N, C-alpha and C positions, 0 to 999 in steps of 0.2 A: 447636867451631870450624868455621868455613865453609871451603869449598875455597879461596876466594881468600886465606885466611890461612895455609893449609898450603904447606910448601916444595914446589917443583915436583917433587922426586922422589916425594912422596907422592901427588901429583895426577895424575902421568903414567899414562895408560892403556896397558896391555900388550895388543897385538893377540892375538886368539885364533888358534890354529893352524889351518891350512887343511885338514890332513889329520886323519883320525881313526885311532886305534889300534883294531885288531880283535883279538879273541881268537883263539887258535889254533883253537878249535873252529869258530868262525864262518868262518874261512879255509880250513878243511879241505876237500879235493876231495869231491865228491859220493859217490864210491865209498868214501871212508873213513867218511862218515857213514852210508851204507847198510850198511857192515859192522858199524859199532858198533850200528846199530839191531838187525841181525840177531843179534848176539852177545848183546845185553841181552834179547832176546826168547826166547833158546833156553832149554830147561830147565836148571835148576841143575846136574844131573848130567852134563850134555853141555857144560858151559861151557868146560872146558880143551880138549877135542877140537874143538869149534867155533872157539875162539881160534886154535888152530894151523892149521885148514883156512882160515880167512879170512885170516890173517896170511900163509900161503903164496900165496893169491890176490893180495893186494896186492903182494907181492914180485914174482910173475910179471907183474903189471900194470905194472911199472916204478917202484913207490914203496917201495924198500927201507928208507929211513929211517922212513917212516910205518909200514912192517910191523914193524920193530923195536920201535917204541913200542907198536904195537898188541899184539904179542906179550909185551910187558913188563906188560900190564894184569893186575892181581890178580883172583882169583876173589872175587866179592862175598859178603858175609855174606847169610844167609838173609833178614834184614830188608830189605837193600838190593835183593836179588833181587826179593823180593815188591813193593817199591816200583816197580821197573822194570816189573813186569807190569801193575801198575794205572795206570801213566801213559802 
């Protein structure tokens, strides 16, 4: 069937949205990205202590919501930690 034979409802073009949705990670402030990089670069046995230290810094820097989410991050498995070390 050609477009001219289709009902108008089926041929009407919907405009694309002008705004893009971004992921939370892309929208995160630089300080949070730096903290995540530091956390994932830390030795596995120091992960929990480093998470608490960096979470406290985020809270003191005025990002209590981000600090709470940061402190809720789970300790990675050994294989995930190794992957973080090589990437």
